[in-house]
VMD Tcl script that draws the C-alpha trace (Angstrom):
set ca {
  {3.86 -165.58 -25.87}
  {0.04 -163.79 -26.13}
  {-1.79 -166.12 -23.60}
  {-5.82 -165.90 -24.58}
  {-6.79 -164.82 -20.65}
  {-9.45 -166.36 -18.98}
  {-13.39 -165.09 -19.60}
  {-15.02 -164.18 -15.57}
  {-18.94 -163.15 -15.62}
  {-20.95 -162.46 -12.36}
  {-23.22 -159.53 -11.93}
  {-21.32 -159.40 -7.78}
  {-18.52 -158.33 -7.95}
  {-17.40 -159.77 -5.26}
  {-17.80 -162.43 -5.74}
  {-16.15 -162.09 -9.86}
  {-13.59 -159.89 -7.70}
  {-12.69 -163.29 -5.98}
  {-12.81 -165.40 -8.97}
  {-11.02 -162.95 -10.79}
  {-7.28 -163.01 -8.09}
  {-7.45 -166.48 -7.36}
  {-6.80 -167.46 -10.19}
  {-4.54 -165.46 -12.19}
  {-2.99 -166.19 -8.89}
  {-2.61 -170.01 -9.82}
  {-0.87 -168.57 -13.68}
  {-3.28 -167.86 -15.46}
  {-5.01 -164.18 -17.64}
  {-7.96 -163.23 -16.16}
  {-10.98 -161.01 -17.69}
  {-13.88 -159.54 -15.21}
  {-16.81 -158.03 -15.59}
  {-20.10 -157.63 -14.59}
  {-22.37 -158.38 -17.65}
  {-22.94 -160.27 -19.91}
  {-23.34 -157.25 -22.78}
  {-19.77 -156.59 -21.48}
  {-18.57 -160.25 -22.59}
  {-19.98 -159.96 -25.21}
  {-18.36 -156.91 -26.36}
  {-14.97 -158.36 -25.15}
  {-15.71 -162.11 -26.75}
  {-16.54 -160.00 -30.43}
  {-12.83 -157.76 -29.30}
  {-10.74 -160.91 -27.73}
  {-9.65 -163.80 -27.53}
  {-10.66 -165.93 -24.66}
  {-9.25 -169.50 -23.41}
  {-13.04 -169.80 -21.73}
  {-15.74 -168.90 -20.89}
  {-17.12 -168.58 -16.22}
  {-20.37 -166.79 -16.42}
  {-23.50 -166.60 -13.92}
  {-26.12 -167.13 -15.18}
  {-29.25 -165.25 -13.34}
  {-27.98 -162.01 -13.93}
  {-29.41 -158.26 -15.38}
  {-30.04 -157.26 -17.69}
  {-28.42 -159.41 -20.64}
  {-28.21 -162.66 -18.43}
  {-26.05 -165.98 -18.29}
  {-29.12 -167.59 -21.35}
  {-28.07 -165.34 -23.23}
  {-24.61 -165.05 -22.99}
  {-24.11 -168.92 -23.48}
  {-26.57 -168.40 -27.07}
  {-24.67 -165.42 -28.22}
  {-21.71 -168.04 -27.56}
  {-23.25 -170.99 -29.19}
  {-24.51 -169.23 -32.21}
  {-21.15 -167.95 -32.96}
  {-19.15 -168.49 -35.82}
  {-16.34 -167.50 -34.45}
  {-16.85 -169.34 -31.15}
  {-19.96 -171.45 -31.62}
  {-19.57 -175.57 -29.77}
  {-14.81 -174.93 -29.27}
  {-15.01 -172.76 -27.16}
  {-15.61 -174.13 -23.33}
  {-17.92 -172.46 -20.70}
  {-18.40 -172.74 -17.09}
  {-22.48 -171.76 -15.76}
  {-22.38 -171.22 -12.40}
  {-24.91 -169.63 -10.25}
  {-26.57 -170.31 -6.65}
  {-30.20 -169.38 -7.89}
  {-32.57 -166.91 -7.33}
  {-35.87 -165.52 -6.46}
  {-37.45 -167.51 -8.97}
  {-35.64 -170.33 -9.39}
  {-33.39 -172.72 -7.85}
  {-29.93 -173.26 -8.71}
  {-30.45 -176.14 -9.79}
  {-33.84 -175.64 -11.65}
  {-31.69 -172.93 -13.60}
  {-28.16 -174.65 -13.84}
  {-30.08 -177.87 -15.24}
  {-30.88 -176.38 -18.24}
  {-27.81 -175.43 -19.35}
  {-26.56 -178.52 -19.03}
  {-26.52 -179.23 -23.32}
  {-24.77 -175.60 -23.61}
  {-22.38 -175.53 -21.56}
  {-19.32 -178.13 -20.42}
  {-19.55 -178.15 -17.07}
  {-21.71 -176.18 -14.10}
  {-21.05 -175.34 -10.83}
  {-23.63 -174.56 -8.28}
  {-22.56 -171.80 -6.01}
  {-21.57 -171.96 -3.33}
  {-18.61 -174.09 -4.97}
  {-15.02 -174.87 -3.28}
  {-11.71 -172.39 -4.84}
  {-10.56 -176.33 -5.22}
  {-13.23 -176.97 -7.67}
  {-13.51 -174.04 -9.73}
  {-9.54 -174.19 -9.70}
  {-9.29 -178.45 -10.89}
  {-12.31 -177.60 -13.78}
  {-10.33 -174.36 -14.85}
  {-6.68 -176.44 -15.11}
  {-9.44 -179.34 -17.33}
  {-11.40 -176.87 -19.35}
  {-7.34 -174.47 -19.96}
  {-4.12 -174.48 -21.65}
  {-3.49 -171.70 -20.74}
  {-1.12 -171.06 -17.85}
  {1.32 -169.63 -17.45}
  {3.51 -171.99 -15.63}
  {3.30 -174.46 -18.72}
  {3.83 -172.06 -21.35}
  {7.00 -170.68 -19.61}
  {7.93 -173.97 -19.71}
  {7.65 -175.06 -23.36}
  {9.67 -172.25 -24.49}
}
mol new
graphics top color blue
foreach p $ca { graphics top sphere $p radius 0.5 }
foreach p [lrange $ca 0 end-1] q [lrange $ca 1 end] { graphics top cylinder $p $q radius 0.2 }
display resetview
């Protein structure tokens, strides 16, 4: 069975690698990338089940990635998105995340717990390897 991976986008390599490793350890297929522009390329080439994106990133940011997804004929409103942010120099995390409330399925303020992340991935993604194996 071909499972659609979860796409994780975060410019902080440590945070991205930690999320990828943790989510993979719970039976999910995951693709990680450090920028939104590469995420857009991945989304044009592959089907994914869920996008988890940091908001404040250099160059192309999470706001632009969310707009790209929501304005896509192929992805549009059906793609589940979790937006994450710890804020930045110009905006605090609450302001950043509140500005995306209408466009994303869930917002998580950094730091968030692994349990909170996994619970929400489970709610929004139906592509766990365990579940696929059980249905064979």
